[in-house]
PyMOL commands that place a pseudoatom at each C-alpha (Angstrom):
pseudoatom trace, name=CA, resn=MET, resi=1, chain=A, elem=C, hetatm=0, pos=[-28.354, 13.336, -49.924]
pseudoatom trace, name=CA, resn=GLN, resi=2, chain=A, elem=C, hetatm=0, pos=[-29.129, 12.426, -46.328]
pseudoatom trace, name=CA, resn=SER, resi=3, chain=A, elem=C, hetatm=0, pos=[-26.340, 10.938, -44.225]
pseudoatom trace, name=CA, resn=PRO, resi=4, chain=A, elem=C, hetatm=0, pos=[-26.946, 8.057, -41.820]
pseudoatom trace, name=CA, resn=ASN, resi=5, chain=A, elem=C, hetatm=0, pos=[-27.826, 9.681, -38.504]
pseudoatom trace, name=CA, resn=LEU, resi=6, chain=A, elem=C, hetatm=0, pos=[-25.901, 7.633, -35.948]
pseudoatom trace, name=CA, resn=ARG, resi=7, chain=A, elem=C, hetatm=0, pos=[-24.376, 8.504, -32.602]
pseudoatom trace, name=CA, resn=LEU, resi=8, chain=A, elem=C, hetatm=0, pos=[-21.345, 6.810, -31.091]
pseudoatom trace, name=CA, resn=ILE, resi=9, chain=A, elem=C, hetatm=0, pos=[-23.580, 4.801, -28.761]
pseudoatom trace, name=CA, resn=ASP, resi=10, chain=A, elem=C, hetatm=0, pos=[-25.427, 3.457, -31.821]
pseudoatom trace, name=CA, resn=VAL, resi=11, chain=A, elem=C, hetatm=0, pos=[-22.141, 2.234, -33.292]
pseudoatom trace, name=CA, resn=VAL, resi=12, chain=A, elem=C, hetatm=0, pos=[-21.131, 0.659, -29.959]
pseudoatom trace, name=CA, resn=ARG, resi=13, chain=A, elem=C, hetatm=0, pos=[-24.478, -1.140, -29.681]
pseudoatom trace, name=CA, resn=ALA, resi=14, chain=A, elem=C, hetatm=0, pos=[-24.262, -2.335, -33.284]
pseudoatom trace, name=CA, resn=ALA, resi=15, chain=A, elem=C, hetatm=0, pos=[-20.773, -3.775, -32.693]
pseudoatom trace, name=CA, resn=ASP, resi=16, chain=A, elem=C, hetatm=0, pos=[-21.942, -5.498, -29.487]
pseudoatom trace, name=CA, resn=LYS, resi=17, chain=A, elem=C, hetatm=0, pos=[-24.967, -6.962, -31.272]
pseudoatom trace, name=CA, resn=PHE, resi=18, chain=A, elem=C, hetatm=0, pos=[-22.781, -8.143, -34.157]
pseudoatom trace, name=CA, resn=LEU, resi=19, chain=A, elem=C, hetatm=0, pos=[-20.483, -10.000, -31.760]
pseudoatom trace, name=CA, resn=LYS, resi=20, chain=A, elem=C, hetatm=0, pos=[-23.371, -11.501, -29.774]
pseudoatom trace, name=CA, resn=THR, resi=21, chain=A, elem=C, hetatm=0, pos=[-24.931, -12.725, -33.019]
pseudoatom trace, name=CA, resn=TYR, resi=22, chain=A, elem=C, hetatm=0, pos=[-21.875, -14.013, -34.862]
pseudoatom trace, name=CA, resn=HIS, resi=23, chain=A, elem=C, hetatm=0, pos=[-19.252, -14.744, -32.188]
pseudoatom trace, name=CA, resn=PRO, resi=24, chain=A, elem=C, hetatm=0, pos=[-20.841, -14.990, -28.736]
pseudoatom trace, name=CA, resn=ALA, resi=25, chain=A, elem=C, hetatm=0, pos=[-17.893, -17.031, -27.405]
pseudoatom trace, name=CA, resn=LEU, resi=26, chain=A, elem=C, hetatm=0, pos=[-15.712, -13.896, -27.714]
pseudoatom trace, name=CA, resn=SER, resi=27, chain=A, elem=C, hetatm=0, pos=[-12.564, -15.981, -28.179]
pseudoatom trace, name=CA, resn=LEU, resi=28, chain=A, elem=C, hetatm=0, pos=[-9.509, -14.213, -29.535]
pseudoatom trace, name=CA, resn=PRO, resi=29, chain=A, elem=C, hetatm=0, pos=[-8.687, -13.309, -32.156]
pseudoatom trace, name=CA, resn=ILE, resi=30, chain=A, elem=C, hetatm=0, pos=[-12.174, -12.484, -33.429]
pseudoatom trace, name=CA, resn=PRO, resi=31, chain=A, elem=C, hetatm=0, pos=[-12.478, -14.711, -36.550]
pseudoatom trace, name=CA, resn=ILE, resi=32, chain=A, elem=C, hetatm=0, pos=[-13.775, -11.959, -38.834]
pseudoatom trace, name=CA, resn=GLU, resi=33, chain=A, elem=C, hetatm=0, pos=[-12.917, -13.777, -42.071]
pseudoatom trace, name=CA, resn=ASP, resi=34, chain=A, elem=C, hetatm=0, pos=[-14.814, -16.919, -41.020]
pseudoatom trace, name=CA, resn=ILE, resi=35, chain=A, elem=C, hetatm=0, pos=[-17.763, -14.893, -39.758]
pseudoatom trace, name=CA, resn=VAL, resi=36, chain=A, elem=C, hetatm=0, pos=[-18.032, -13.033, -43.048]
pseudoatom trace, name=CA, resn=GLU, resi=37, chain=A, elem=C, hetatm=0, pos=[-17.580, -16.002, -45.371]
pseudoatom trace, name=CA, resn=ARG, resi=38, chain=A, elem=C, hetatm=0, pos=[-19.274, -18.798, -43.437]
pseudoatom trace, name=CA, resn=LYS, resi=39, chain=A, elem=C, hetatm=0, pos=[-21.903, -17.143, -41.271]
pseudoatom trace, name=CA, resn=MET, resi=40, chain=A, elem=C, hetatm=0, pos=[-22.784, -14.115, -43.389]
pseudoatom trace, name=CA, resn=ASP, resi=41, chain=A, elem=C, hetatm=0, pos=[-22.207, -15.781, -46.780]
pseudoatom trace, name=CA, resn=ILE, resi=42, chain=A, elem=C, hetatm=0, pos=[-20.253, -12.816, -48.140]
pseudoatom trace, name=CA, resn=ALA, resi=43, chain=A, elem=C, hetatm=0, pos=[-17.475, -13.679, -50.587]
pseudoatom trace, name=CA, resn=LEU, resi=44, chain=A, elem=C, hetatm=0, pos=[-13.970, -12.290, -50.088]
pseudoatom trace, name=CA, resn=PHE, resi=45, chain=A, elem=C, hetatm=0, pos=[-12.064, -11.612, -53.324]
pseudoatom trace, name=CA, resn=ALA, resi=46, chain=A, elem=C, hetatm=0, pos=[-8.406, -10.591, -53.490]
pseudoatom trace, name=CA, resn=VAL, resi=47, chain=A, elem=C, hetatm=0, pos=[-7.808, -8.564, -56.659]
pseudoatom trace, name=CA, resn=PRO, resi=48, chain=A, elem=C, hetatm=0, pos=[-4.430, -7.187, -57.786]
pseudoatom trace, name=CA, resn=GLY, resi=49, chain=A, elem=C, hetatm=0, pos=[-3.980, -3.425, -57.898]
pseudoatom trace, name=CA, resn=ILE, resi=50, chain=A, elem=C, hetatm=0, pos=[-7.107, -2.227, -56.078]
pseudoatom trace, name=CA, resn=LYS, resi=51, chain=A, elem=C, hetatm=0, pos=[-5.135, 0.079, -53.782]
pseudoatom trace, name=CA, resn=SER, resi=52, chain=A, elem=C, hetatm=0, pos=[-3.241, 1.748, -56.632]
pseudoatom trace, name=CA, resn=LEU, resi=53, chain=A, elem=C, hetatm=0, pos=[-6.334, 1.943, -58.834]
pseudoatom trace, name=CA, resn=ILE, resi=54, chain=A, elem=C, hetatm=0, pos=[-8.918, 3.331, -56.405]
pseudoatom trace, name=CA, resn=GLY, resi=55, chain=A, elem=C, hetatm=0, pos=[-6.924, 4.245, -53.301]
pseudoatom trace, name=CA, resn=VAL, resi=56, chain=A, elem=C, hetatm=0, pos=[-8.516, 1.853, -50.798]
pseudoatom trace, name=CA, resn=ASP, resi=57, chain=A, elem=C, hetatm=0, pos=[-7.592, -1.565, -49.405]
pseudoatom trace, name=CA, resn=ALA, resi=58, chain=A, elem=C, hetatm=0, pos=[-11.112, -2.965, -49.757]
pseudoatom trace, name=CA, resn=PHE, resi=59, chain=A, elem=C, hetatm=0, pos=[-14.732, -2.192, -50.534]
pseudoatom trace, name=CA, resn=ILE, resi=60, chain=A, elem=C, hetatm=0, pos=[-18.055, -3.975, -50.173]
pseudoatom trace, name=CA, resn=SER, resi=61, chain=A, elem=C, hetatm=0, pos=[-20.529, -4.166, -53.036]
pseudoatom trace, name=CA, resn=SER, resi=62, chain=A, elem=C, hetatm=0, pos=[-23.821, -2.336, -52.558]
pseudoatom trace, name=CA, resn=ASP, resi=63, chain=A, elem=C, hetatm=0, pos=[-25.696, -5.664, -52.685]
pseudoatom trace, name=CA, resn=PHE, resi=64, chain=A, elem=C, hetatm=0, pos=[-23.447, -6.906, -49.839]
pseudoatom trace, name=CA, resn=THR, resi=65, chain=A, elem=C, hetatm=0, pos=[-22.527, -10.159, -51.571]
pseudoatom trace, name=CA, resn=GLN, resi=66, chain=A, elem=C, hetatm=0, pos=[-18.785, -9.571, -51.776]
pseudoatom trace, name=CA, resn=ILE, resi=67, chain=A, elem=C, hetatm=0, pos=[-15.855, -7.678, -50.351]
pseudoatom trace, name=CA, resn=THR, resi=68, chain=A, elem=C, hetatm=0, pos=[-13.073, -6.925, -52.813]
pseudoatom trace, name=CA, resn=ILE, resi=69, chain=A, elem=C, hetatm=0, pos=[-9.630, -6.678, -51.178]
pseudoatom trace, name=CA, resn=ASP, resi=70, chain=A, elem=C, hetatm=0, pos=[-6.325, -5.494, -52.584]
pseudoatom trace, name=CA, resn=GLU, resi=71, chain=A, elem=C, hetatm=0, pos=[-4.228, -8.608, -53.210]
pseudoatom trace, name=CA, resn=VAL, resi=72, chain=A, elem=C, hetatm=0, pos=[-0.989, -7.112, -51.847]
pseudoatom trace, name=CA, resn=CYS, resi=73, chain=A, elem=C, hetatm=0, pos=[-2.777, -6.092, -48.660]
pseudoatom trace, name=CA, resn=PHE, resi=74, chain=A, elem=C, hetatm=0, pos=[-4.365, -9.546, -48.406]
pseudoatom trace, name=CA, resn=VAL, resi=75, chain=A, elem=C, hetatm=0, pos=[-1.038, -11.366, -48.786]
pseudoatom trace, name=CA, resn=ARG, resi=76, chain=A, elem=C, hetatm=0, pos=[1.373, -9.072, -46.936]
pseudoatom trace, name=CA, resn=TYR, resi=77, chain=A, elem=C, hetatm=0, pos=[-0.729, -7.338, -44.295]
pseudoatom trace, name=CA, resn=PRO, resi=78, chain=A, elem=C, hetatm=0, pos=[-3.154, -9.784, -42.665]
pseudoatom trace, name=CA, resn=GLU, resi=79, chain=A, elem=C, hetatm=0, pos=[-3.915, -7.463, -39.739]
pseudoatom trace, name=CA, resn=ARG, resi=80, chain=A, elem=C, hetatm=0, pos=[-4.778, -4.616, -42.107]
pseudoatom trace, name=CA, resn=THR, resi=81, chain=A, elem=C, hetatm=0, pos=[-6.921, -7.004, -44.147]
pseudoatom trace, name=CA, resn=ARG, resi=82, chain=A, elem=C, hetatm=0, pos=[-8.831, -8.104, -41.043]
pseudoatom trace, name=CA, resn=PHE, resi=83, chain=A, elem=C, hetatm=0, pos=[-9.494, -4.469, -40.149]
pseudoatom trace, name=CA, resn=SER, resi=84, chain=A, elem=C, hetatm=0, pos=[-10.603, -3.672, -43.707]
pseudoatom trace, name=CA, resn=ILE, resi=85, chain=A, elem=C, hetatm=0, pos=[-13.027, -6.606, -43.694]
pseudoatom trace, name=CA, resn=ALA, resi=86, chain=A, elem=C, hetatm=0, pos=[-14.503, -5.514, -40.347]
pseudoatom trace, name=CA, resn=HIS, resi=87, chain=A, elem=C, hetatm=0, pos=[-14.698, -1.927, -41.648]
pseudoatom trace, name=CA, resn=GLU, resi=88, chain=A, elem=C, hetatm=0, pos=[-16.645, -3.018, -44.733]
pseudoatom trace, name=CA, resn=ILE, resi=89, chain=A, elem=C, hetatm=0, pos=[-18.994, -5.096, -42.574]
pseudoatom trace, name=CA, resn=GLY, resi=90, chain=A, elem=C, hetatm=0, pos=[-19.499, -1.905, -40.584]
pseudoatom trace, name=CA, resn=HIS, resi=91, chain=A, elem=C, hetatm=0, pos=[-20.983, -0.357, -43.728]
pseudoatom trace, name=CA, resn=LEU, resi=92, chain=A, elem=C, hetatm=0, pos=[-23.395, -3.289, -44.028]
pseudoatom trace, name=CA, resn=ILE, resi=93, chain=A, elem=C, hetatm=0, pos=[-24.450, -3.146, -40.386]
pseudoatom trace, name=CA, resn=LEU, resi=94, chain=A, elem=C, hetatm=0, pos=[-24.516, 0.643, -39.953]
pseudoatom trace, name=CA, resn=HIS, resi=95, chain=A, elem=C, hetatm=0, pos=[-25.258, 2.033, -43.399]
pseudoatom trace, name=CA, resn=LYS, resi=96, chain=A, elem=C, hetatm=0, pos=[-27.180, -0.677, -45.254]
pseudoatom trace, name=CA, resn=ASP, resi=97, chain=A, elem=C, hetatm=0, pos=[-30.038, 1.472, -46.575]
pseudoatom trace, name=CA, resn=TRP, resi=98, chain=A, elem=C, hetatm=0, pos=[-27.738, 4.354, -47.443]
pseudoatom trace, name=CA, resn=TYR, resi=99, chain=A, elem=C, hetatm=0, pos=[-25.153, 2.073, -49.052]
pseudoatom trace, name=CA, resn=GLU, resi=100, chain=A, elem=C, hetatm=0, pos=[-27.763, 0.306, -51.198]
pseudoatom trace, name=CA, resn=LYS, resi=101, chain=A, elem=C, hetatm=0, pos=[-28.659, 3.686, -52.708]
pseudoatom trace, name=CA, resn=TYR, resi=102, chain=A, elem=C, hetatm=0, pos=[-25.217, 5.258, -53.067]
pseudoatom trace, name=CA, resn=GLY, resi=103, chain=A, elem=C, hetatm=0, pos=[-22.563, 2.547, -52.660]
pseudoatom trace, name=CA, resn=PRO, resi=104, chain=A, elem=C, hetatm=0, pos=[-20.568, 0.965, -55.481]
pseudoatom trace, name=CA, resn=THR, resi=105, chain=A, elem=C, hetatm=0, pos=[-22.021, -2.065, -57.230]
pseudoatom trace, name=CA, resn=ASN, resi=106, chain=A, elem=C, hetatm=0, pos=[-18.631, -3.268, -58.500]
pseudoatom trace, name=CA, resn=LEU, resi=107, chain=A, elem=C, hetatm=0, pos=[-15.035, -2.216, -59.083]
pseudoatom trace, name=CA, resn=GLU, resi=108, chain=A, elem=C, hetatm=0, pos=[-15.839, -0.126, -62.154]
pseudoatom trace, name=CA, resn=ASP, resi=109, chain=A, elem=C, hetatm=0, pos=[-18.561, 1.725, -60.267]
pseudoatom trace, name=CA, resn=TYR, resi=110, chain=A, elem=C, hetatm=0, pos=[-16.369, 2.472, -57.239]
pseudoatom trace, name=CA, resn=LEU, resi=111, chain=A, elem=C, hetatm=0, pos=[-14.728, 5.618, -58.599]
pseudoatom trace, name=CA, resn=SER, resi=112, chain=A, elem=C, hetatm=0, pos=[-17.944, 7.126, -59.938]
pseudoatom trace, name=CA, resn=SER, resi=113, chain=A, elem=C, hetatm=0, pos=[-19.777, 6.351, -56.689]
pseudoatom trace, name=CA, resn=HIS, resi=114, chain=A, elem=C, hetatm=0, pos=[-17.507, 8.898, -54.954]
pseudoatom trace, name=CA, resn=ASP, resi=115, chain=A, elem=C, hetatm=0, pos=[-18.749, 11.564, -57.353]
pseudoatom trace, name=CA, resn=ARG, resi=116, chain=A, elem=C, hetatm=0, pos=[-22.293, 10.904, -56.110]
pseudoatom trace, name=CA, resn=VAL, resi=117, chain=A, elem=C, hetatm=0, pos=[-21.406, 11.261, -52.427]
pseudoatom trace, name=CA, resn=ASP, resi=118, chain=A, elem=C, hetatm=0, pos=[-20.877, 14.489, -50.501]
pseudoatom trace, name=CA, resn=GLY, resi=119, chain=A, elem=C, hetatm=0, pos=[-17.352, 14.593, -49.016]
pseudoatom trace, name=CA, resn=GLN, resi=120, chain=A, elem=C, hetatm=0, pos=[-18.554, 15.308, -45.473]
pseudoatom trace, name=CA, resn=ILE, resi=121, chain=A, elem=C, hetatm=0, pos=[-21.034, 12.443, -45.587]
pseudoatom trace, name=CA, resn=TYR, resi=122, chain=A, elem=C, hetatm=0, pos=[-18.329, 10.110, -46.895]
pseudoatom trace, name=CA, resn=LYS, resi=123, chain=A, elem=C, hetatm=0, pos=[-15.979, 11.151, -44.076]
pseudoatom trace, name=CA, resn=TYR, resi=124, chain=A, elem=C, hetatm=0, pos=[-18.761, 10.654, -41.502]
pseudoatom trace, name=CA, resn=ILE, resi=125, chain=A, elem=C, hetatm=0, pos=[-19.629, 7.115, -42.614]
pseudoatom trace, name=CA, resn=GLU, resi=126, chain=A, elem=C, hetatm=0, pos=[-15.949, 6.163, -42.880]
pseudoatom trace, name=CA, resn=ILE, resi=127, chain=A, elem=C, hetatm=0, pos=[-15.325, 7.249, -39.278]
pseudoatom trace, name=CA, resn=GLN, resi=128, chain=A, elem=C, hetatm=0, pos=[-18.332, 5.202, -38.157]
pseudoatom trace, name=CA, resn=ALA, resi=129, chain=A, elem=C, hetatm=0, pos=[-17.133, 2.106, -40.047]
pseudoatom trace, name=CA, resn=HIS, resi=130, chain=A, elem=C, hetatm=0, pos=[-13.615, 2.534, -38.591]
pseudoatom trace, name=CA, resn=THR, resi=131, chain=A, elem=C, hetatm=0, pos=[-15.058, 2.775, -35.091]
pseudoatom trace, name=CA, resn=PHE, resi=132, chain=A, elem=C, hetatm=0, pos=[-17.213, -0.311, -35.681]
pseudoatom trace, name=CA, resn=ALA, resi=133, chain=A, elem=C, hetatm=0, pos=[-14.196, -2.298, -36.921]
pseudoatom trace, name=CA, resn=GLY, resi=134, chain=A, elem=C, hetatm=0, pos=[-12.131, -1.363, -33.870]
pseudoatom trace, name=CA, resn=LEU, resi=135, chain=A, elem=C, hetatm=0, pos=[-14.942, -2.314, -31.503]
pseudoatom trace, name=CA, resn=VAL, resi=136, chain=A, elem=C, hetatm=0, pos=[-15.503, -5.665, -33.224]
pseudoatom trace, name=CA, resn=LEU, resi=137, chain=A, elem=C, hetatm=0, pos=[-11.858, -6.705, -33.449]
pseudoatom trace, name=CA, resn=VAL, resi=138, chain=A, elem=C, hetatm=0, pos=[-10.871, -5.294, -30.036]
pseudoatom trace, name=CA, resn=PRO, resi=139, chain=A, elem=C, hetatm=0, pos=[-14.006, -5.608, -27.889]
pseudoatom trace, name=CA, resn=LYS, resi=140, chain=A, elem=C, hetatm=0, pos=[-13.953, -3.437, -24.778]
pseudoatom trace, name=CA, resn=GLU, resi=141, chain=A, elem=C, hetatm=0, pos=[-14.628, -6.339, -22.415]
pseudoatom trace, name=CA, resn=LEU, resi=142, chain=A, elem=C, hetatm=0, pos=[-11.699, -8.357, -23.780]
pseudoatom trace, name=CA, resn=LEU, resi=143, chain=A, elem=C, hetatm=0, pos=[-9.350, -5.375, -23.922]
pseudoatom trace, name=CA, resn=LEU, resi=144, chain=A, elem=C, hetatm=0, pos=[-10.052, -4.478, -20.300]
pseudoatom trace, name=CA, resn=GLY, resi=145, chain=A, elem=C, hetatm=0, pos=[-9.706, -8.139, -19.324]
pseudoatom trace, name=CA, resn=GLU, resi=146, chain=A, elem=C, hetatm=0, pos=[-6.260, -8.348, -20.906]
pseudoatom trace, name=CA, resn=LEU, resi=147, chain=A, elem=C, hetatm=0, pos=[-5.170, -5.197, -19.082]
pseudoatom trace, name=CA, resn=GLU, resi=148, chain=A, elem=C, hetatm=0, pos=[-6.506, -6.402, -15.750]
pseudoatom trace, name=CA, resn=LYS, resi=149, chain=A, elem=C, hetatm=0, pos=[-4.664, -9.715, -16.183]
pseudoatom trace, name=CA, resn=ARG, resi=150, chain=A, elem=C, hetatm=0, pos=[-1.389, -7.893, -16.684]
pseudoatom trace, name=CA, resn=LEU, resi=151, chain=A, elem=C, hetatm=0, pos=[-1.765, -5.039, -14.208]
pseudoatom trace, name=CA, resn=GLY, resi=152, chain=A, elem=C, hetatm=0, pos=[-4.281, -6.236, -11.644]
pseudoatom trace, name=CA, resn=ARG, resi=153, chain=A, elem=C, hetatm=0, pos=[-6.310, -3.123, -12.430]
pseudoatom trace, name=CA, resn=ILE, resi=154, chain=A, elem=C, hetatm=0, pos=[-7.804, -1.184, -15.301]
pseudoatom trace, name=CA, resn=PRO, resi=155, chain=A, elem=C, hetatm=0, pos=[-5.673, 1.885, -15.971]
pseudoatom trace, name=CA, resn=SER, resi=156, chain=A, elem=C, hetatm=0, pos=[-7.151, 5.300, -16.639]
pseudoatom trace, name=CA, resn=MET, resi=157, chain=A, elem=C, hetatm=0, pos=[-5.582, 8.132, -18.642]
pseudoatom trace, name=CA, resn=GLU, resi=158, chain=A, elem=C, hetatm=0, pos=[-2.038, 6.808, -18.284]
pseudoatom trace, name=CA, resn=PRO, resi=159, chain=A, elem=C, hetatm=0, pos=[0.847, 7.957, -20.467]
pseudoatom trace, name=CA, resn=PRO, resi=160, chain=A, elem=C, hetatm=0, pos=[1.411, 5.256, -23.122]
pseudoatom trace, name=CA, resn=GLU, resi=161, chain=A, elem=C, hetatm=0, pos=[5.079, 4.870, -22.194]
pseudoatom trace, name=CA, resn=VAL, resi=162, chain=A, elem=C, hetatm=0, pos=[4.050, 3.719, -18.691]
pseudoatom trace, name=CA, resn=LEU, resi=163, chain=A, elem=C, hetatm=0, pos=[1.862, 0.957, -20.134]
pseudoatom trace, name=CA, resn=ALA, resi=164, chain=A, elem=C, hetatm=0, pos=[4.107, 0.060, -23.086]
pseudoatom trace, name=CA, resn=PRO, resi=165, chain=A, elem=C, hetatm=0, pos=[5.799, -2.954, -21.444]
pseudoatom trace, name=CA, resn=PHE, resi=166, chain=A, elem=C, hetatm=0, pos=[2.403, -4.401, -20.527]
pseudoatom trace, name=CA, resn=ILE, resi=167, chain=A, elem=C, hetatm=0, pos=[0.620, -3.885, -23.839]
pseudoatom trace, name=CA, resn=GLN, resi=168, chain=A, elem=C, hetatm=0, pos=[3.226, -4.652, -26.479]
pseudoatom trace, name=CA, resn=ASP, resi=169, chain=A, elem=C, hetatm=0, pos=[1.768, -8.109, -27.210]
pseudoatom trace, name=CA, resn=LEU, resi=170, chain=A, elem=C, hetatm=0, pos=[-1.845, -6.907, -27.555]
pseudoatom trace, name=CA, resn=PRO, resi=171, chain=A, elem=C, hetatm=0, pos=[-1.647, -6.444, -31.347]
pseudoatom trace, name=CA, resn=GLU, resi=172, chain=A, elem=C, hetatm=0, pos=[-0.587, -10.083, -31.697]
pseudoatom trace, name=CA, resn=ILE, resi=173, chain=A, elem=C, hetatm=0, pos=[-3.320, -11.326, -29.340]
pseudoatom trace, name=CA, resn=PHE, resi=174, chain=A, elem=C, hetatm=0, pos=[-6.081, -9.387, -31.105]
pseudoatom trace, name=CA, resn=ARG, resi=175, chain=A, elem=C, hetatm=0, pos=[-4.416, -9.773, -34.558]
pseudoatom trace, name=CA, resn=VAL, resi=176, chain=A, elem=C, hetatm=0, pos=[-4.648, -6.082, -35.357]
pseudoatom trace, name=CA, resn=SER, resi=177, chain=A, elem=C, hetatm=0, pos=[-2.065, -3.362, -35.957]
pseudoatom trace, name=CA, resn=ASP, resi=178, chain=A, elem=C, hetatm=0, pos=[-0.374, -1.352, -33.226]
pseudoatom trace, name=CA, resn=ALA, resi=179, chain=A, elem=C, hetatm=0, pos=[-2.360, 1.679, -34.415]
pseudoatom trace, name=CA, resn=VAL, resi=180, chain=A, elem=C, hetatm=0, pos=[-5.694, -0.086, -33.832]
pseudoatom trace, name=CA, resn=ILE, resi=181, chain=A, elem=C, hetatm=0, pos=[-4.694, -1.022, -30.272]
pseudoatom trace, name=CA, resn=LEU, resi=182, chain=A, elem=C, hetatm=0, pos=[-3.512, 2.522, -29.621]
pseudoatom trace, name=CA, resn=ARG, resi=183, chain=A, elem=C, hetatm=0, pos=[-6.812, 3.995, -30.876]
pseudoatom trace, name=CA, resn=ARG, resi=184, chain=A, elem=C, hetatm=0, pos=[-8.859, 1.552, -28.798]
pseudoatom trace, name=CA, resn=LEU, resi=185, chain=A, elem=C, hetatm=0, pos=[-6.828, 2.376, -25.676]
pseudoatom trace, name=CA, resn=GLN, resi=186, chain=A, elem=C, hetatm=0, pos=[-7.421, 6.078, -26.333]
pseudoatom trace, name=CA, resn=LYS, resi=187, chain=A, elem=C, hetatm=0, pos=[-11.142, 5.638, -26.970]
pseudoatom trace, name=CA, resn=GLU, resi=188, chain=A, elem=C, hetatm=0, pos=[-11.539, 3.720, -23.714]
pseudoatom trace, name=CA, resn=ASN, resi=189, chain=A, elem=C, hetatm=0, pos=[-9.613, 6.461, -21.828]
pseudoatom trace, name=CA, resn=ILE, resi=190, chain=A, elem=C, hetatm=0, pos=[-6.924, 4.002, -20.810]
pseudoatom trace, name=CA, resn=ILE, resi=191, chain=A, elem=C, hetatm=0, pos=[-4.096, 6.068, -22.233]
pseudoatom trace, name=CA, resn=LYS, resi=192, chain=A, elem=C, hetatm=0, pos=[-3.731, 9.763, -22.817]
pseudoatom trace, name=CA, resn=LEU, resi=193, chain=A, elem=C, hetatm=0, pos=[-1.590, 11.062, -25.615]
pseudoatom trace, name=CA, resn=ASN, resi=194, chain=A, elem=C, hetatm=0, pos=[-0.024, 14.490, -25.433]
pseudoatom trace, name=CA, resn=SER, resi=195, chain=A, elem=C, hetatm=0, pos=[-1.931, 16.877, -27.668]
for i in range(1, 195): cmd.bond("trace and resi %d" % i, "trace and resi %d" % (i + 1))
show_as sticks, trace
zoom trace
């Protein structure tokens, strides 16, 4: 089984193209739910017990007509749900051909689809979809703009505790979790965490 051969720059370009196509205004927060349902015509279904049954918050069908989301996640964790939706769209944008061959067709097929996929390939495509989701929900241009507004400059490799007072509202502005903001700040070399 061949894995999708993508570099980080390919994922960055795909996220940029997605935003230019579906949300060129780049207003915040990125309306991922509206983009998916209204512009892409992909149905979002909240189903009880998905997380406990198959161990994930959401998955997209291999025909890309629906995203199934864990109902508890959908109701209680809207930021996590937004990230999961963007992550699943990442599979459509980045892995369409691969996903059509090996992805799950429905809930029942989800568990057996993992048996058909090499663990390293699965890990690889999940990292790519996570990266795509972060780039779509927290676009670099908007993240840097928010930092420049607050600091009058774009920081580089700063300890997170130095920036903490200036960035604590970013999760609310972008409507993502603290962890997503932290990862985006790391990926853009704005903060440096101790290893």
